[in-house]
C-alpha positions in Angstrom: 0.0 0.0 0.0 1.5 3.3 -1.1 1.6 6.3 1.3 0.1 9.7 0.6 3.5 11.2 -0.2 4.1 8.5 -2.9 0.8 9.2 -4.5 1.4 12.9 -4.7 2.5 14.4 -8.0 4.7 16.9 -6.1 8.2 15.3 -5.7 9.0 17.6 -2.7 6.0 16.2 -0.8 7.9 12.9 -0.2 10.3 14.6 2.2 7.7 16.5 4.2 6.5 15.4 7.6 3.6 16.5 9.8 4.9 19.1 12.3 3.1 19.3 15.6 4.8 22.6 16.7 5.1 25.5 14.3 8.2 27.7 14.2 6.3 30.6 15.8 5.1 28.4 18.7 8.7 27.2 19.2 10.1 30.7 19.2 7.5 32.0 21.7 8.3 29.0 23.9 12.0 29.9 23.8 11.4 33.5 24.7 9.0 32.5 27.6 11.6 29.9 28.8 14.4 32.5 28.7 12.3 35.0 30.6 11.4 32.5 33.2 15.0 31.4 33.6 16.1 35.0 34.0 13.4 35.7 36.5 14.3 32.6 38.6 18.0 33.2 38.2 17.7 36.9 39.3 15.9 35.8 42.5 18.6 33.2 43.4 21.8 35.0 42.4 21.0 38.7 42.6 24.3 40.5 42.0 25.6 37.9 39.5 22.3 38.0 37.6 22.4 41.8 37.6 25.9 41.6 36.0 24.8 39.1 33.4 21.7 41.1 32.6 23.8 44.3 32.1 26.1 42.3 29.8 23.0 41.2 27.8 21.8 44.8 27.6 25.1 45.9 26.3 25.2 43.1 23.7 21.6 44.1 22.6 22.7 47.8 22.2 25.7 46.7 20.2 23.4 44.6 18.0 21.1 47.6 17.5 24.1 49.8 16.6 25.3 47.2 14.1 21.9 47.0 12.5 21.8 50.8 12.2 25.2 50.8 10.6 24.2 48.1 8.1 21.0 50.1 7.3 23.1 53.2 6.7 25.6 51.4 4.5 22.9 49.8 2.4 21.0 53.0 1.9 24.0 55.4 1.8 23.2 56.6 -1.8 19.6 57.2 -0.9 20.5 59.2 2.2 23.1 61.2 0.3 20.5 62.3 -2.3 18.0 63.5 0.4 17.6 67.2 0.8 19.6 68.6 3.7 16.6 69.3 5.9 15.3 65.7 5.5 18.8 64.3 6.2 19.1 66.5 9.3 15.7 65.2 10.5 16.8 61.6 9.9 20.0 62.0 11.8 18.3 64.0 14.6 15.7 61.2 15.0 18.4 58.6 15.1 20.3 60.6 17.8 17.1 61.1 19.9 16.4 57.3 19.6 19.9 56.5 20.6 19.7 58.9 23.6 16.4 57.3 24.7 17.7 53.7 24.4 20.9 54.5 26.2 19.3 56.5 29.1 16.2 54.4 29.5 17.8 52.6 32.4 17.8 55.8 34.5 14.0 56.4 33.9 12.9 53.4 36.0 10.6 54.4 38.9 8.4 52.4 41.1 4.6 52.2 40.7 4.0 54.3 43.9 6.1 57.2 42.6 4.3 57.1 39.3 1.0 57.6 41.0 2.1 60.7 43.0 
């Protein structure tokens, strides 16, 4: 008795299998698991976890800077042909965004202070 993949006219169908978990579900589970691990880890090893979290934040900021650099390199000719006022607005917005991301750590307040 032939299987369904053998009866199909699509030659690529023979290699396909039924997936019980989609890629999105797997990715969400990874993020939730990482968040849970960080939460538990922070409670157990406070100062060490704080240091590791700071290192992760720095790595994230470096990744954002790298992506901004790549965007600038790939669109350099488009940016160069922009009128000066538009280019100034683009660079100003990028500077404000960088300032917000870098200083966001200093903005943290507790819920009680936010209500007052």
